[in-house]
N, C-alpha and C positions, 0 to 999 in steps of 0.2 A: 309153743308157747315164748319161750325164752328169744327165740332170735326177732320173733315180731315186736316183743314189749323192747328188744334193743334198736329195732331200725324205726319202732316209732319214737324214741328219746333221741336215735342219733336223727332223725328228720324236723323234731322239736328243735336240737342244739342247733341246727345246720339255717334254720329259717332263723331262731331269733339271732345268728351271728351274723346273716346276711342283713338282716334287716336292722340291727345296728350301726353301717357303715352311713345310714341316712342322719344319724344324733349327732356323728361328730363330722360328717363333712358339711359345708355352707350351703346352702342353696341358692342357683345362678340367678334365679327371679327376684333373690334380694338388691340386686345389684342394675345401676344403670350404666346401660353399657352402650357405644352405638355399633350398632350388627351390623352398618350399610357403610358407604362409600363415604359418605356427609360427618359432620362434626356439630354438635351440639351443645347447648349454653342456656340462660340466664339472664333476663332484663326487667327489674321487679316482678311483675306477674306475667310474663309473658315469657315462654318457654320457647329456644328455637328449638328445632330437630331436624338433624338430618340436614344443613343447611350445603349447597352442592353450586357451584358455579358453573355453564357451562355455555362455553362458546364456540360463537360462529360468525367466523368473520373478524370489526370489528364492534359486533354486540355479544353481549354475555346476560343471560340469562339466571336469577337464582333459584333455585330450585330448592324450597322450604317448608315446613310446614311449623305452622305458628299457633301455639297452645294458649290463651288467654285466659289464667283464670280467675280474675276480676274483673270489674266493669269496662265496658269501651274504652279503648284508650289510641293514641295514637303513638307508633312507632317509628324511628329515623332508624334508615338502614345505610350507610354506608361504606360504599368501593372505590377504592381510589380516592378522587378528589370529588366525586360526586357523590350527592345525598338525595335519597327520596324518602318521602312520607307516606309510610304505608298506615289507615286506617282501620283497626281490630275488633270485631265485636267477641262479646266472651266466645267461649267456645274454640274450634281448629279450624284452621283458615292456611289453607294448602295454594301454594303458589310456583309457579313451575311448568303449568300447561298453557298451552294455546289460550286455552277463557280466559284465564288470572296469571300476568305474568310480570316479575319486576326486572325489567332488561336495564341495563344499563350502557353507556358508549364510555365506557372510563377503560383505559387500555389495561388489557389481562392476558396472562401468560397462559398456554394453554401448559398445563402440568403441572405447574406450580403451585406453590401453597399464596394465595391471597388474604392479609389481613381487612378484614369486614369486619363492621361494628354497629351491633344495634343498640338501641334507645329506648325506651319506653316511657316518654314521659319523662319526671325527673328521676327515674329510680336512676344507679349504677349502669353504666355503661359494659356492655358485652364486647370483647374484642376476642373472632373467633380466627381463626387458622385456616381459613373454609379450600377445599384440593378444587382444582378447576379439572373440567374433561371438554373435550374437544365434542360436536356432532358426529362428527368421522368414525368414534369410539363406539364401541357396540353399545347397545341400549340406551345410546344416550342423546341418539338424534332428535326421538317425540317431546324432547326437553329442551331443544335448541330457541334461542329469542325468536322471536316472531318482530320484526320490525314497525313502531306503531305506525297509525294513520296518518298520512299528512294530507291534509284538506285541501286541495286543489283548488278548491271553487273562485275562479276568479274574482277579484272583489272589484264592485261597480264601477263604473268611473264615471265622475263628473265632467260634466262638459263645461268648456273655457268659455268663460261668457265674453261674449264679443262685444266691441263697445260699438255704441251707436252711433251711426252714420250723421 
């Protein structure tokens, strides 16, 4: 009987001791961090998540997810000397897939860290050091830039007027 009581007491003590670690250890879910290759930041009500530039030749595509916690807004994205405007509704908006891309022609070096600036309406600008990857790098080929379609419809020609005899 004494051995059962001692075993039970030891089990209760061990359980309390091991569970006590949770009281002094900070919870990892309480801290925001970038678990992937990209970087994150905020401009106004817009959160920029996991931003990465994927380069293929002279073009680069910004693979990123925007989370707009406010009303619809316009976000300006600047890579090098090239700026593009993005209209964002409230909620989550992913970019980087062939259906929805931000393609830049500004020179970007594969493997470098590029300064990309994000500015939502009149909010403070967020300048992020965004990593660049090649479409030849494993797992990045699906995120490469798709060249914008060029309208090759010929312009209608206007016949020259011939002078009357």
